[in-house]
C-alpha positions in Angstrom: 0.0 -0.3 0.1 2.6 2.7 0.9 4.5 2.0 -2.6 1.3 2.6 -4.1 1.2 5.9 -2.8 4.8 7.1 -3.1 3.7 6.2 -7.1 0.7 8.1 -6.9 2.7 11.5 -4.8 5.3 10.9 -7.6 3.1 11.0 -10.2 1.5 14.2 -9.1 4.5 16.1 -8.3 5.9 14.6 -11.9 3.5 15.0 -14.2 2.7 18.8 -14.1 6.8 19.2 -15.0 6.3 17.0 -18.0 3.2 19.4 -19.0 5.6 22.4 -18.5 8.1 21.2 -20.6 6.1 19.9 -23.5 4.3 24.0 -23.2 7.5 25.1 -23.5 8.3 22.8 -26.1 5.3 24.2 -28.2 6.3 27.9 -27.4 9.7 27.2 -28.9 8.7 25.6 -32.3 6.1 28.3 -32.5 8.9 31.0 -31.6 9.8 33.0 -35.3 10.9 36.4 -36.0 12.6 38.2 -38.8 14.5 41.1 -38.3 15.5 42.8 -41.4 19.0 44.9 -41.3 20.3 47.8 -42.5 21.2 46.1 -45.7 17.8 44.9 -46.6 18.5 41.7 -45.8 16.0 39.5 -43.8 16.6 37.0 -41.4 14.3 35.1 -39.2 15.2 33.1 -36.1 13.6 30.1 -34.7 14.3 31.2 -31.6 15.5 33.8 -29.0 19.0 34.7 -29.5 21.1 34.1 -26.7 24.7 33.7 -28.1 26.5 36.5 -30.4 29.9 37.2 -31.8 30.7 40.6 -32.8 32.5 41.2 -36.1 34.9 44.1 -35.3 36.1 46.6 -32.8 33.3 49.2 -32.9 30.3 45.7 -32.7 32.1 44.6 -29.7 32.2 47.8 -28.0 28.5 48.4 -28.8 27.0 44.8 -27.5 29.2 45.4 -24.1 26.9 47.2 -22.2 23.9 45.5 -23.7 24.6 42.1 -24.0 28.4 40.6 -22.3 27.2 37.7 -21.5 25.7 36.6 -24.7 28.6 37.5 -26.3 30.7 34.1 -27.0 34.2 35.8 -28.1 35.7 39.0 -28.8 37.0 40.8 -32.3 40.4 41.6 -30.1 41.8 41.3 -27.2 40.8 44.0 -24.3 44.1 45.9 -23.7 45.9 47.3 -21.3 44.5 50.4 -21.1 40.9 49.2 -21.1 41.6 47.7 -17.4 37.8 48.3 -16.7 36.5 45.8 -18.9 38.3 42.9 -17.3 36.7 40.0 -15.8 36.7 36.7 -15.3 34.6 35.8 -18.7 35.6 38.4 -20.7 39.6 37.1 -20.1 38.2 33.8 -21.2 37.0 34.7 -24.4 38.5 33.2 -27.6 39.7 36.0 -30.1 37.8 36.3 -33.4 39.7 38.8 -35.3 38.4 41.6 -37.4 35.8 41.0 -40.8 37.4 44.5 -42.1 39.5 46.9 -41.5 43.2 46.7 -42.6 43.5 44.1 -39.8 41.2 42.1 -40.5 41.9 38.8 -40.0 38.7 36.8 -39.1 39.1 33.0 -37.6 36.2 31.8 -39.2 37.0 28.1 -37.2 37.1 29.6 -34.1 33.4 31.7 -34.7 31.9 28.1 -35.6 33.8 26.2 -32.9 31.5 28.9 -30.7 28.8 28.9 -32.8 27.1 31.7 -31.8 23.7 32.8 -33.4 24.3 35.6 -35.0 27.1 37.6 -36.2 26.4 41.2 -35.4 28.9 43.8 -37.9 28.4 47.5 -37.1 29.6 50.7 -38.4 29.3 52.4 -41.8 29.0 51.1 -45.1 31.5 49.9 -46.5 31.7 52.2 -49.7 28.9 50.2 -52.6 26.1 48.8 -50.5 25.4 46.2 -53.2 29.7 45.0 -52.6 28.9 45.4 -49.0 25.7 42.9 -48.9 27.4 40.6 -51.4 31.0 40.4 -48.6 27.7 39.7 -45.5 26.5 37.5 -47.6 29.0 35.1 -48.4 30.6 35.5 -45.0 26.8 34.1 -43.8 27.7 31.1 -46.3 30.8 30.5 -45.1 30.1 30.6 -41.7 26.7 29.3 -41.6 25.7 31.8 -39.0 23.2 34.9 -39.8 25.8 37.9 -40.2 23.0 40.5 -39.0 24.1 44.5 -40.5 23.7 47.5 -38.1 24.7 51.0 -39.7 25.9 53.3 -36.9 27.8 56.5 -37.1 28.2 58.9 -34.3 24.3 60.7 -34.8 22.4 57.3 -35.3 23.8 55.8 -32.0 20.2 55.7 -30.6 18.6 54.3 -33.4 21.3 51.7 -33.7 20.5 50.9 -30.0 17.5 50.3 -30.4 17.7 47.9 -33.4 19.9 46.4 -31.1 17.0 45.8 -28.8 14.5 44.8 -31.3 17.5 42.1 -32.5 18.4 40.8 -28.8 15.3 41.2 -26.8 16.5 43.5 -24.1 15.0 47.0 -25.7 14.7 48.1 -21.8 18.6 48.3 -21.7 19.5 49.3 -25.2 16.8 51.9 -24.4 19.1 53.4 -21.7 21.4 54.1 -23.8 20.0 55.3 -26.8 18.4 58.1 -24.3 21.4 59.1 -23.2 23.6 59.1 -27.3 20.5 61.0 -28.3 20.2 63.2 -25.6 23.9 64.7 -25.8 23.3 64.9 -29.9 20.3 67.0 -29.3 22.0 68.9 -27.1 25.3 69.7 -29.4 23.0 70.3 -31.8 21.2 72.3 -30.4 23.9 74.6 -29.0 26.1 75.1 -32.3 23.0 76.9 -33.5 24.2 79.4 -31.2 27.9 79.4 -32.1 28.7 82.8 -34.1 32.5 82.3 -33.7 33.4 78.7 -34.5 36.4 77.8 -32.6 39.1 76.9 -34.8 40.6 73.0 -34.4 43.4 70.8 -35.3 43.2 67.2 -33.9 46.4 64.7 -34.2 46.3 61.1 -33.4 49.5 60.2 -33.8 52.9 60.4 -31.4 54.4 62.9 -33.6 51.6 65.4 -33.3 51.5 65.5 -37.6 48.6 62.9 -38.5 46.3 65.6 -39.5 42.4 64.7 -38.9 40.5 66.1 -41.9 36.8 67.2 -41.3 34.6 64.7 -43.1 36.4 61.9 -41.4 34.4 59.0 -39.7 37.0 60.6 -36.8 36.2 64.0 -36.4 32.5 63.6 -36.3 32.7 65.1 -32.6 34.7 67.9 -33.7 32.1 68.8 -35.9 29.1 68.0 -34.0 30.3 70.5 -31.2 30.6 73.2 -33.9 34.6 73.2 -34.3 35.7 74.2 -37.3 38.4 71.4 -39.1 41.4 72.8 -39.6 42.2 70.6 -41.6 40.0 70.5 -45.1 39.1 67.5 -47.1 40.6 67.0 -49.7 43.6 67.0 -47.6 44.0 63.2 -47.7 44.7 63.1 -51.2 47.9 63.2 -50.0 49.3 60.2 -47.1 47.5 62.7 -44.6 50.6 63.6 -42.7 51.0 67.5 -42.4 54.0 69.2 -42.1 54.5 71.7 -39.3 54.6 74.7 -41.9 51.5 74.1 -42.3 50.1 73.3 -39.1 51.8 76.8 -38.6 49.6 78.6 -41.9 46.4 77.1 -40.7 47.3 78.7 -36.6 44.3 76.8 -35.1 42.6 78.0 -31.8 43.2 74.4 -30.2 44.9 71.4 -30.7 43.7 68.0 -30.1 46.0 65.1 -29.3 45.5 61.6 -28.3 49.2 60.7 -27.8 50.5 61.9 -25.0 53.9 61.7 -26.4 53.0 64.4 -28.5 51.1 66.5 -25.7 54.7 66.3 -24.6 56.8 67.4 -27.1 54.7 70.3 -28.9 54.9 72.0 -25.4 58.2 71.8 -25.8 59.3 72.6 -28.8 60.2 76.1 -30.5 58.9 75.9 -33.5 55.3 74.7 -32.3 55.6 78.0 -29.6 54.9 79.9 -32.4 51.2 78.5 -32.6 48.5 80.8 -31.7 46.7 77.1 -29.9 50.3 76.8 -27.8 51.1 80.4 -26.7 47.5 80.8 -25.5 48.1 77.0 -22.9 44.9 75.8 -25.7 46.7 72.3 -26.7 44.6 69.5 -24.9 45.4 65.6 -24.6 42.5 63.7 -24.9 40.9 61.6 -22.2 41.6 57.8 -23.3 40.3 55.3 -20.5 39.8 53.3 -21.8 39.4 54.8 -25.0 40.1 58.3 -26.3 37.0 60.6 -25.8 36.9 61.3 -29.7 37.9 58.6 -31.8 40.0 55.6 -32.0 37.4 53.6 -32.2 35.3 55.8 -33.4 32.5 53.9 -31.5 30.3 54.8 -28.4 33.5 56.3 -26.8 32.8 59.3 -28.8 29.0 60.1 -27.2 30.7 61.4 -23.6 33.1 63.2 -26.2 30.4 65.3 -26.6 29.6 66.9 -23.8 33.8 66.6 -22.9 34.7 68.4 -26.1 31.7 70.9 -26.2 32.0 72.1 -22.4 36.0 72.9 -23.7 35.3 74.4 -27.2 32.2 76.5 -25.8 32.0 77.0 -21.7 29.8 79.2 -21.7 27.3 77.2 -24.0 27.8 74.2 -21.8 27.6 75.3 -18.3 24.2 74.1 -17.8 26.5 70.3 -17.8 28.0 69.0 -15.2 30.5 67.4 -16.5 31.8 65.5 -13.8 27.9 63.8 -13.7 28.0 63.1 -17.5 30.6 60.9 -17.0 30.0 59.1 -14.4 27.0 58.1 -15.4 28.1 57.5 -19.1 30.7 55.2 -17.3 28.0 53.3 -15.4 26.2 52.9 -18.7 28.8 52.2 -21.4 31.2 50.6 -19.8 29.6 48.9 -17.3 31.7 50.4 -14.1 31.2 52.7 -11.1 34.2 55.3 -11.5 35.8 57.4 -8.8 36.4 60.6 -8.6 40.2 60.8 -8.7 40.1 58.7 -11.7 37.7 61.4 -13.4 40.7 63.5 -12.3 43.6 61.5 -13.9 41.2 61.7 -17.4 40.6 65.8 -17.2 44.1 66.1 -16.3 43.1 67.7 -12.8 
């Protein structure tokens, strides 16, 4: 009799779980989600996305704050300067390499081995749309994994995050980042309309200060968004992108921005550079660069805080209502998942 009772009890306990499992299986089989990427390519997923791979460093940075736990690999290793990203999970992820760029070195075998549900490519459309479609279609075919493209440049960062939210099913988390980016961009556009005398800016990303970032470049978007006048004309890159000191003296910018400390130290001590108005007026600035420079390199979400930083630097009166330290804290929490300390902000801002 006791055995019969025990069997009945077991059936009562286990039957609901069997029924639940059947319901879950049926629900999964009914799942269907179609996503159309920014190249007009449609992909249908038969189950929610749980594992993702970035196609390059820009995608990696955009994905990190909203999909860190979904990532099954990295495009590039996390460098020492980006110490705030370091944790056990990130350190243990395999390196896939990048599909695009000067150092394109995608390890397809490793991507296939990690079996992500989708590979996400983000950034500018590379040249011709049809060629980009062909490139990503070929990659999709060779991997056997959908490769989705989401266009992402500075001014559509919010839109890119909202598309990610739809794709990954985490719209709430993506919306927080979208709102921060949207607010920063809209604020800069509003203030730019009030500028009567634009500040003339020279920006170099090299250790000698001679690699000139031209206007219209992906790398100069922040300068132009906040209303700075880039002294390096768009046609300058028809050469090798390297300026001579004589050319810089002729441009005579109001402000010099540098991403390398070596260039900063050299320019402040060099007699020839001292003839420039920016040097004489102490308007030479080393950009904050931990974990990444506030303006570019890479030209990804790190540029969003650059809007508030550079706007406050070039037009302090127009940006007087902005609490830059508070914006930095909020940005680091949202986009780097890191609670930055006041002493670290002092170091960033060279205070």
